DORO-950217 format. One record per atom (N, C-alpha, C): residue in one letter; y, z, x. Coordinates in steps of 0.1 Angstrom, whole numbers, plus 5000, padded with zeros to 4 digits. Each point is the difference from the previous one (the first is absolute). Layout:
N
AYZX
...
END
This chain:
244
M512451024940
M499549874996
M501149905002
I499749875001
I500949905001
I500749984986
S501349995000
S500849994988
S499549884991
G499850034988
G499549904990
G498549994999
W499350095007
W498549995000
W499450044986
N500650104994
N499450044987
N500049894990
K501049915000
K500049884991
K498849915004
R499949985013
R498949905004
R498650064996
Y499950135002
Y498750074997
Y499749994985
S501050014991
S499949994986
S499549864997
E500549905007
E499649864998
E498549985003
I499650065011
I498649995005
I499150074989
I500450124996
I499250074989
I499849914988
R501149944996
R499949914988
R499249885002
E500349935011
E499449875002
E498550015003
F499550105006
F498650025004
F499350104991
K500750054990
K499450104991
K499450125007
Y500750055010
Y499650125007
Y500450124993
S499550115004
S500350134995
S500850095010
E501250034997
E500850095009
E499350135002
K499450054989
K499350135000
K498950005010
Q499249895000
Q498849995009
Q500549985014
D501149935002
D500649995014
D500450145005
T500650084991
T500450135004
T498850095003
E499049994992
E498750085002
E499449965013
S500049885004
S499449955012
S500850065012
A501350004999
A500950055010
A499850155002
V499850074990
V499750155000
V498750025008
I499049924997
I498750025007
I500149975015
L500849895003
L500249965014
L500750115007
D501050064994
D500850115006
D499050125003
S499150034991
S499150115003
S499049975011
I499749875002
I499149965011
I500850005014
L501249964999
L500849995013
L500750145002
R499350105004
R500650135002
R500950005012
K499749915009
K500949995012
K500349855002
T501349965000
T500449865001
T500749985013
V500049885004
V500849965012
V501550024998
S500750035010
S501450024999
S500849874997
I500950014990
I500849884997
I500849955013
K500350105009
K500749965012
K499149915009
K498750024999
K499149925008
K500049864996
I500049984987
I500049864994
I501449945003
K501150084999
K501349945002
K500149965015
A499550085009
A500049965014
A499349875003
Q499049974993
Q499249885002
Q500849884995
I500950024991
I500649884993
I501549985003
K500850114999
K501549995001
K500549925012
G500849904997
G500649925010
G499049905007
K498849994995
K499049925007
K499849864992
T499449915008
T499549884993
T498650034995
V499849984988
V498750044994
V499349884994
F498749995003
F499149904994
F499450064987
V500149944989
V499250044988
V499049894998
I498750044999
I498949915000
I499250024988
G499849894992
G499350004988
G498749925002
A499249994989
A498749935000
A500049874993
G501149935000
G500149874994
G499349895008
P499949884994
P499349895007
P500549975014
S501350025003
S500549975013
S499650105011
L499450114996
L499650115010
L499249945011
S499049924997
S499149945010
S500849935011
L501149934996
L500849935010
L500950095008
A500450114993
A500950105006
A499350085011
I498750034998
I499350105009
I500149965015
P499749875004
P500249965014
P501450035005
V501049984992
V501450025004
V500350155001
L499550084991
L500250155001
L499450065012
K498949945005
K499450055013
K501050005012
N501049914999
N500949995011
N501250104999
F500050084990
F501150104998
F499450144998
K499450045011
K499350134999
K500950124998
K501249995005
K501050124999
K500750004987
A500049894992
A500750004988
A499550104990
V500850064992
V499650104990
V499449924988
K498850044997
K499249924990
K499750094988
I500649974988
I499750064988
I499149914992
V498850054996
V498949924995
V499650044986
A499949904991
A499550024987
A498450015001
D499450094992
D498750045004
D498949895000
S500149894992
S499049905001
S500149925013
A501150015007
A500149935013
A499550085011
V499750134998
V499650095011
V498749955006
K499049974992
K498749955005
K500149885010
P500649894995
P500149895009
P500850025013
L501050094999
L500850035011
L499350085011
V499350104995
V499250095009
V498949925006
E499349914993
E499049925005
E500549905011
S501349985000
S500749915009
S500650085012
G499850135000
G500650085010
G501550044998
I500549994988
I501450034997
I500050144993
K500750095006
K500150144994
K501250024991
P499950034988
P501150034991
P500750135005
D501350004999
D500850135003
D500150084987
I500249934989
I500150064987
I499149924990
V499250074992
V499249934990
V500550044986
V500449914992
V500450024986
V498949974991
T499550104992
T498749974993
T499950084987
D499449934990
D499650074988
D498550025000
L499449985012
L498650035002
L499049904994
D500449884998
D499149904994
D499549905011
G500450025013
G499649925011
G498650045005
D499649955011
D498750035006
D500050145004
E499150084994
E500050155003
E499750035014
H499049935006
H499550035014
H501249975009
S500749904998
S501249965009
S501150114999
L500350044987
L501050094998
L499750145007
I498750044998
I499650135006
I500149995015
K499549895006
K500049985014
K501550015006
V500949934994
V501450015004
V500650134997
G499550064989
G500650134996
G499750115010
K499049985009
K499750105010
K500949995013
T500849895000
T500949985011
T501450064997
N501049965008
N501350054998
N500849924990
S499449904994
S500749924990
S500450094988
I501249974995
I500550084988
I499549934987
F499550074991
F499549954987
F501050044989
V500549904993
V500850034988
V499249974988
V499450104994
V499049994989
V500750014987
H499849904991
H500649994987
H499150044989
A500650094991
A499250044989
A500549934987
H499149944993
H500349954986
H498850024991
G500249974987
G499150044990
G498649945002
D499849895007
D498849945002
D499250035012
N500550095009
N499350025012
N499650155003
I500150084989
I499750145001
I498650035007
A499049914996
A498750025006
A499949985015
K501049935005
K500049975015
K500950095008
L500750084994
L501050085007
L499450095011
Y498750044998
Y499350095010
Y500049945013
L500149865001
L499949935013
L501150055009
A501150054994
A501250045008
A499650125009
E498950074997
E499650115009
E499649965013
N499749875002
N499549945012
N501149965010
F501350014995
F501149945008
F500750115008
K500149995013
K500650105009
K501550024997
N500749894998
N501450004997
N500349944987
C500450074990
C500149954986
C501150054993
I500649924991
I501050044991
I499749934986
G500450074989
G499749944987
G501249944993
T499849904992
T501149944993
T499649984985
T501049984992
T499849974986
T501149904995
Q499749934989
Q501049914994
Q500950084991
S499650124995
S500850074991
S500850115007
K500350114994
K500950105006
K499350075012
P500750005011
P499550075012
P500050154999
F499250085006
F499950145000
F499250055012
K500350135003
K499350065011
K499849915012
N498749975004
N499749915011
N499949854996
I500349974988
I499849864995
I501449935000
Q500149895007
Q501249935001
Q500149874991
N501249954999
N500149874993
N501049925007
F499549905008
F500949915008
F500249874993
G499449984988
G500149884993
G498949905003
G499849904991
G499049905002
G498850024990
F499249894999
F499049994990
F498649985007
T499849895006
T498849975007
T500050055015
D498950015006
D500050055014
D501049925009
G500049874998
G500949915009
G501450034998
D500550004987
D501450024999
D500450145002
R499150104997
R500350145004
R500250025015
A499349925008
A500250005014
A501449965004
V500549904993
V501449955003
V501050104995
F499850064988
F500950114995
F500050115010
L498850045005
L499950115010
L500949975012
A499849885006
A500849965012
A501550004997
S500449964988
S501449994997
S500550154998
H499250084994
H500450144997
H500450075013
F499249985010
F500250065013
F500849925010
D500849904994
D501049935008
D499549925012
A498949924997
A499649915011
A501149905002
K500249965013
K501149915003
K499649864994
K498849965003
K499549874995
K498650024994
I499749934989
I498750004994
I499549864999
I498849985006
I499549865001
I498650004993
L499849924990
L498849994992
L499049905006
F498750055000
F498949915004
F498950014989
G499449894996
G498950014991
G500550054986
M501249984997
M500650044987
M500349874992
D499049954993
D500149884993
D500050034985
F500849934992
F500150024986
F499749884992
G499149925004
G499749884993
G498850024990
K499349894997
K498950014990
K498750025007
K500050015014
K498850025007
K499950155005
I498950064998
I499850145004
I499350005014
G500450085009
G499450015013
G498650055000
K499249955009
K498550035000
K499850155003
H501050065007
H499850145004
H500550104989
S500549954989
S500550094989
S499050074992
Q498749955001
Q498950064993
Q500250004985
T500649894995
T500349994985
T498849944993
K499550064990
K498949954992
K500549884991
V499149914997
V500449894991
V500750054987
S499450104995
S500550054987
S501450075001
E500450035012
E501350065002
E501049915006
R499749875001
R500949905006
R501349994992
K499949994987
K501249984992
K501050125002
T499450125000
T500950125002
T500550005014
K499249965010
K500550005014
K501249915001
L499949884995
L501149905001
L501350064993
K499850074989
K501150064993
K500750105008
K499150085007
K500550115009
K500849945012
L499549885005
L500749945011
L501449954996
R500149944987
R501349964995
R500950114999
K499550124995
K500950114999
K500450065013
S499150005010
S500350045013
S501149925006
K499949864999
K501049915005
K501450034994
S500050034987
S501350024993
S500650135005
L499250105003
L500550135005
L500649985014
L499349925008
L500649985014
L501349924999
E500149914990
E501349934998
E501150104996
W499650094991
W500950114996
W500450085012
L499150045008
L500250095012
L501049935010
S499849865001
S500849935010
S501550014997
E500450034988
E501450024996
E500550145003
K499150095003
K500450145002
K499850055014
T499149945008
T499650065012
T501149975011
R499950095011
R500949985011
R499249925011
S498749994999
S499149945010
S500249844999
Q499849945011
Q500049855000
Q498649964997
L499949904991
L498749964994
L499549865004
F498849995005
F499449875004
F498649994994
T499649884998
T498649984997
T499449885007
T498850015005
T499249895006
T499149944990
S500050064988
S499149954990
S500849924990
S499650004987
S500749914990
S501450054998
P500949914996
P501450034999
P500250114989
I500950095002
I500450114991
I501650005000
R500650004988
R501450015000
R500550135006
G501049985009
G500550125007
G499450025014
F498949935003
F499350015013
F500249865007
E500450015013
E500149885008
E498649955004
K499749884997
K498749945003
K500049965015
I499150055008
I499949965014
I498649965004
S499949935011
S498749965005
S499550105010
Y498849995004
Y499450095010
Y500849985014
S500449885002
S500749975013
S501450065000
D500550054989
D501350065000
D499950155003
L498850065000
L499950145001
L500650065013
D499849945011
D500550055013
D501550014999
I500749914993
I501450004999
I500550114990
I499250014989
I500450104989
I499850145005
I499050035008
I499750135004
I500950055011
T500549925008
T500950045011
T501450034995
END
């Protein structure tokens, strides 16, 4: 695990009133489902030394999609709510980071390809863990203590976990798309009105974790979305220069 993660996890448990016991129970169930997991070496080969796009489902995703179409060879790590609009636009994720609350049809469709799925177990998604059986290449993660086939790369929401994953495997550069942390929730996030307040709180926590990561990572960090401390804000027109 990344140094200092246990303290961050304790903060998450306290702030969101989660149960570490339930998180652990969920991870145990996921481990039993994932009898065969993709090799860590395979994920590392996708990321190490590469320029990696991390794509979220924030409000700016709609603007980012036409740009992303121009970078077919770039490694794309996608938060699960962004999978559906990307696939509908002909953009294939290389890695999907998911706690399984995205569009199930899209996740299963991509899961049959060579895309790698990083499936997260937490106390609130036990009923959905069975979906992992549909994914050809899959690895399990937890926010609590890793064990057996369950890893902990750090991170809280799908979006920031994708950044922590890229950093863990030493991406040379990490560029964010559709990763917005304002008061507007992206239309692709599938957030119910009743869950809006919690979603915004999660986004604030996600942003703070990325700012914390920026002080520890060896990767160069960029964002095409809203400004984040520790990430260089760039425009779409800068991408050709940044990637080379």
